[in-house]
C-alpha positions in Angstrom: 0.0 0.0 0.0 1.4 3.4 -1.0 0.7 6.3 1.4 1.0 9.9 0.0 0.7 13.2 1.9 1.9 16.7 1.7 3.5 19.2 4.1 4.2 22.9 3.7 7.6 22.7 5.4 10.5 20.3 4.7 10.3 17.8 7.5 13.4 16.0 6.2 11.7 12.6 7.0 8.8 10.7 5.5 7.6 8.0 7.9 4.5 5.8 8.5 3.8 4.0 11.8 1.3 1.2 11.5 0.1 -1.9 13.2 -3.0 -3.9 14.1 -4.0 -2.0 17.3 -4.2 1.7 18.1 -2.1 1.2 21.2 0.6 -0.7 19.3 1.8 0.8 16.0 4.9 -1.3 16.1 5.8 -1.3 12.5 7.6 1.6 10.7 8.2 2.4 7.0 10.3 5.2 5.5 10.0 6.7 2.1 10.9 9.8 0.1 9.8 13.4 -0.4 9.8 15.7 -3.4 9.5 19.5 -3.6 6.5 20.7 -5.6 6.0 24.3 -6.6 2.7 25.2 -8.3 3.0 27.0 -11.6 1.0 30.1 -10.5 2.3 33.6 -10.1 2.6 33.3 -6.4 4.9 30.3 -5.9 3.1 27.9 -3.6 5.6 25.4 -2.3 5.0 22.1 -0.6 6.6 18.7 -0.1 5.0 15.5 -1.3 5.8 12.4 0.8 5.5 8.8 -0.4 5.9 5.7 1.7 5.3 2.1 0.6 4.0 -0.4 3.2 5.1 -3.9 2.3 4.6 -7.5 3.6 1.0 -6.8 4.5 -1.3 -9.7 5.5 -4.1 -9.9 3.0 -7.5 -9.0 4.4 -6.0 -7.6 7.7 -7.1 -4.3 9.2 -4.2 -1.8 9.9 -4.1 1.4 11.9 -1.6 4.0 10.7 -0.4 7.6 10.9 2.1 9.4 8.7 4.6 12.2 9.4 7.9 12.4 11.2 9.6 13.6 14.4 8.3 17.1 13.3 4.7 16.0 13.9 2.2 13.3 13.0 -1.2 13.1 11.2 -4.4 11.9 12.7 -4.9 8.1 13.0 -6.4 6.3 10.0 -7.0 2.7 9.0 -7.2 0.5 5.9 -7.8 -3.1 5.1 -5.2 -4.9 3.0 -6.6 -6.3 -0.2 -7.8 -9.9 0.0 -5.8 -12.7 -1.5 -8.9 -14.6 -2.6 -9.7 -13.3 -6.2 -13.4 -14.0 -5.6 -14.2 -13.2 -2.0 -17.8 -13.3 -0.7 -19.5 -10.2 -2.1 -16.8 -9.8 -4.8 -14.2 -7.1 -5.2 -16.1 -3.9 -4.5 -15.6 -0.5 -6.1 -17.1 3.0 -6.0 -16.6 4.8 -9.3 -17.1 8.4 -10.4 -15.6 11.4 -12.0 -16.0 15.2 -12.0 -16.0 16.0 -8.3 -15.1 19.5 -7.2 -14.4 21.1 -3.9 -17.6 23.2 -4.4 -20.7 21.1 -4.3 -19.1 17.6 -4.0 -22.5 16.3 -3.5 -21.8 12.5 -3.3 -18.8 12.8 -1.0 -20.7 12.6 2.3 -22.2 9.3 1.4 -19.0 8.0 -0.1 -17.1 9.0 3.1 -19.4 6.9 5.3 -19.3 3.9 2.9 -15.5 4.0 2.6 -15.0 4.2 6.3 -17.5 1.4 6.9 -15.4 -0.9 4.7 -17.9 -1.1 1.9 -15.3 -0.9 -0.9 -11.9 -2.4 -1.8 -11.0 0.5 -4.0 -12.3 3.8 -5.3 -11.8 4.8 -9.0 -11.9 8.5 -9.7 -12.2 8.9 -13.4 -10.7 12.4 -13.9 -11.6 16.0 -13.0 -10.7 17.0 -9.5 -11.4 20.1 -7.4 -12.3 22.5 -10.3 -9.4 23.2 -10.4 -6.4 22.1 -8.4 -4.1 24.9 -9.7 -6.6 27.7 -8.8 -5.6 30.0 -6.0 -2.0 29.1 -6.7 -2.7 25.5 -5.7 -4.7 26.2 -2.6 -7.9 24.9 -4.1 -6.1 21.6 -4.7 -5.0 21.6 -1.1 -8.6 22.0 0.1 -9.8 19.3 -2.2 -7.2 16.9 -1.0 -8.3 17.6 2.6 -11.9 16.9 1.5 -11.3 13.5 -0.1 -9.0 12.4 2.7 -12.2 11.4 4.5 -12.4 8.5 1.9 -9.0 8.3 0.3 -7.1 7.7 3.6 -9.2 4.6 4.2 -9.5 3.0 0.8 -7.1 2.8 -2.2 -7.9 5.8 -4.3 -7.1 5.1 -7.9 -7.2 7.9 -10.5 -6.8 9.0 -14.1 -6.3 12.6 -15.3 -9.1 14.7 -16.8 -9.2 17.9 -18.8 -9.4 20.1 -15.6 -6.0 18.8 -14.6 -4.1 20.0 -17.7 -2.6 23.3 -16.2 1.2 23.4 -16.1 1.5 20.1 -17.9 -0.8 18.3 -15.4 1.7 19.2 -12.6 -0.8 19.2 -9.8 -2.2 15.8 -10.8 1.2 14.2 -11.3 2.5 15.4 -7.9 -0.6 14.9 -5.7 -1.4 11.3 -6.8 0.9 8.3 -6.7 -0.2 5.5 -9.0 1.5 2.3 -10.2 4.3 3.2 -12.7 4.6 6.6 -11.0 8.4 6.7 -11.5 8.1 6.0 -15.2 5.1 8.2 -16.3 4.0 10.1 -13.2 0.6 8.4 -12.9 -0.6 9.4 -16.3 -1.2 5.8 -17.3 -0.8 2.4 -15.7 -2.5 -0.9 -15.2 -3.0 -3.2 -12.2 -4.7 -6.5 -11.4 -7.3 -7.1 -8.7 -9.5 -10.0 -8.1 -10.2 -11.5 -11.6 -9.8 -8.2 -13.4 -7.0 -6.4 -15.3 -7.7 -2.6 -14.9 -6.2 -0.1 -17.3 -6.1 3.6 -16.4 -5.0 5.9 -19.2 -5.1 9.5 -20.3 -7.7 10.5 -22.9 -6.3 14.0 -22.3 -3.0 13.3 -23.9 -4.8 13.4 -27.2 -6.0 16.9 -26.5 -3.2 18.6 -24.5 0.1 16.7 -25.0 2.8 16.5 -27.6 2.8 13.8 -30.3 5.7 12.1 -28.5 3.5 11.7 -25.3 0.6 10.4 -27.5 2.8 7.9 -29.2 4.4 6.7 -26.0 1.0 6.1 -24.4 -0.3 4.2 -27.5 2.8 2.0 -27.6 2.4 1.2 -23.9 -1.4 0.5 -24.3 -0.8 -1.8 -27.2 1.9 -3.7 -25.3 -0.3 -3.9 -22.1 -3.3 -5.3 -24.0 -1.1 -7.8 -25.8 0.2 -9.0 -22.5 -3.2 -9.0 -20.8 -4.7 -11.2 -23.6 -2.1 -13.9 -23.5 -4.0 -17.1 -22.7 -2.3 -17.6 -19.3 -3.0 -14.0 -18.3 -6.6 -13.9 -19.6 -7.3 -17.1 -17.8 -6.2 -15.6 -14.5 -7.7 -12.1 -15.1 -10.6 -12.7 -17.6 -12.1 -9.2 -17.2 -10.4 -6.3 -18.9 -11.7 -2.9 -17.7 -10.4 0.4 -19.0 -11.0 3.8 -17.4 -10.3 7.2 -19.0 -11.9 10.6 -18.5 -13.5 11.3 -21.8 -16.2 8.9 -23.0 -16.4 7.6 -26.6 -20.1 8.0 -26.9 -22.7 10.2 -25.1 -26.1 11.8 -25.4 -25.5 15.5 -24.9 -27.4 18.7 -25.4 -25.5 20.5 -28.1 -23.5 17.9 -29.9 -20.2 19.9 -29.6 -18.7 17.4 -27.1 -16.1 15.0 -28.5 -18.3 12.0 -27.5 -21.3 13.4 -29.4 -19.5 13.7 -32.7 -19.8 11.1 -35.5 -16.0 10.7 -35.4 -14.6 11.8 -32.0 -10.9 12.1 -31.1 -11.2 9.7 -28.2 -13.1 7.1 -30.2 -10.8 7.3 -33.2 -7.8 6.9 -31.0 -8.9 4.0 -28.7 -12.0 2.2 -29.9 -10.5 -0.2 -32.5 -7.8 -1.2 -30.0 -10.2 -1.9 -27.2 -12.5 -3.9 -29.6 -9.6 -5.9 -31.0 -8.3 -7.0 -27.6 -11.7 -7.7 -26.1 -12.0 -5.0 -23.5 -15.2 -5.8 -21.5 -16.0 -2.5 -19.9 -15.0 1.1 -20.6 -15.7 3.7 -17.8 -15.7 7.4 -18.7 -16.9 10.6 -17.1 -16.6 14.2 -18.3 -20.3 14.5 -19.0 -22.1 15.5 -15.7 -24.6 12.7 -15.9 -24.8 8.9 -15.8 -25.4 7.0 -19.0 -25.2 3.3 -19.6 -24.9 2.0 -23.1 -25.6 -1.3 -24.8 -22.5 -3.1 -26.0 -21.1 -0.8 -28.7 -18.6 -0.6 -31.5 -18.3 1.7 -34.5 -21.6 3.4 -33.7 -23.4 0.1 -33.8 -25.0 -1.9 -31.0 -23.5 -5.4 -30.7 -25.8 -7.2 -28.3 -25.1 -10.8 -27.4 -28.8 -11.3 -27.9 -31.7 -9.0 -27.6 -33.1 -11.0 -24.7 -29.8 -10.8 -22.8 -27.7 -8.0 -24.2 -25.1 -8.2 -21.4 -24.5 -11.9 -21.7 -21.5 -12.6 -23.9 -21.7 -9.2 -25.5 -19.8 -8.8 -28.8 -18.3 -5.4 -28.0 -17.3 -3.3 -24.9 -20.0 -2.0 -22.6 -19.6 1.8 -22.1 -20.6 3.7 -18.9 -20.4 7.4 -18.2 -20.3 8.3 -14.5 -19.5 12.0 -14.2 -22.1 13.2 -11.7 -20.4 13.1 -8.3 -20.8 16.9 -7.9 -19.1 20.2 -8.8 -19.8 23.8 -9.4 -20.6 23.4 -13.1 -24.1 22.5 -14.3 -25.3 19.0 -14.9 -25.5 17.9 -18.5 -28.8 18.4 -20.3 -29.6 15.1 -22.0 -31.2 14.7 -25.4 -33.7 11.8 -25.9 -31.9 8.5 -25.7 -30.0 7.3 -28.8 -30.1 3.8 -30.1 -27.1 2.9 -28.0 -28.5 4.3 -24.7 -29.9 1.8 -22.2 -30.3 4.3 -19.3 -29.5 8.0 -18.6 -30.0 10.4 -15.7 -28.9 13.8 -14.6 -29.2 12.9 -10.9 -26.1 13.6 -8.8 -24.6 10.3 -7.8 -21.9 7.6 -8.3 -21.5 4.0 -9.5 -20.8 0.9 -7.6 -19.6 -2.2 -9.3 -18.7 -5.6 -8.0 -16.4 -8.1 -9.7 -18.1 -11.2 -8.4 -16.0 -13.9 -10.2 -14.6 -14.7 -13.6 -18.0 -14.7 -15.3 -20.1 -12.0 -13.5 -19.8 -8.3 -12.9 -22.7 -6.5 -11.2 -23.0 -2.7 -11.4 -25.5 -0.2 -10.0 -26.0 3.6 -10.0 -26.6 5.4 -6.7 -28.7 8.6 -6.8 -27.7 11.2 -4.2 -30.7 13.3 -5.2 -32.9 10.4 -4.1 -31.2 9.7 -0.8 -29.0 6.8 -1.9 -31.6 5.0 -3.9 -30.3 2.6 -6.6 -31.8 3.9 -9.8 -30.1 1.6 -12.4 -28.4 -1.8 -12.3 -27.2 -4.5 -14.6 -25.1 -7.6 -14.6 -22.4 -8.3 -17.2 -22.0 -12.1 -17.9 -19.6 -14.0 -20.1 -18.9 -17.7 -20.5 -15.8 -17.4 -22.6 -12.8 -15.1 -22.3 -11.0 -13.0 -24.8 -11.8 -11.8 -28.4 -12.5 -15.3 -29.5 -15.8 -15.1 -27.6 -16.9 -12.4 -30.0 -16.3 -14.2 -33.2 
């Protein structure tokens, strides 16, 4: 488990004390710190600390605090990930994008659920704080304090959105520590959990970055998918789930959004690759709404069958979950298109559960309706890999 925090003075040390009981934090881990200066006119300096906790016992609850001899944080806790790839109840996620420090409507409910141990991980699919660089980085500081109420208790996995692009994504790259951080500063990475291989990538590279960065990500993504679909890997991790901020398809009010175009930049860059390698589920955000699509490729619905569209689907299932809450308006949705199974403007977030190698269950929580589940579906497959689609 990687613990990341920031201080405004150089404490010289980066340490985490942890253990099984509050009165006996008998284990200590040390890490590193880096100086981060926001790119605004008033140079806002802080130090980012990163410490990795190793040799954790799967499924065990740990108490911890971070700091140094200069001072310590409050006491937090987390549960190490289970070793069983299909535990009772499955591997459990909360998923959302587009949460600001003003009107983070879903955060209160997510805080309680995270602290109650309801999730094994949280996936934040881009757009944080609105925006982290504002106020010379002080808006980012406030936002990180807000999400601490969930992110200090559950692994908080991220990808960058368009609102993180300032100063070459510097606030995002410094504040979040993801796998492959030392190589690409958290902009793209993959990881395995339960029976799933999860890919987090930057749709924003295709809008804000140089051609070199675009090419590097595409080369990595191709190699990662080739590795994930080798028979021995697909047998162990049959589900391939991709998350990126911008969706490939959407129902939106004016048609100017990339996902509403006949040929969008995101779809043109990634859709063929995801279809070729049998990606099962693509999670996007950006639109301030929730929209679930039928299995979809090249603007065409590819149902496994009309009676059971999510059983052995012949193309990826797309979900937009960008309604966690921020200061911008919610999307105004047009009538559903042929690919739309369900849509809503309610504030809320998505839960999904990787139950085993053949079933994923997902549901949408409406914060407007007091936590009511307003949509749900189960994705089922009996074969693994692109051969199931032939």
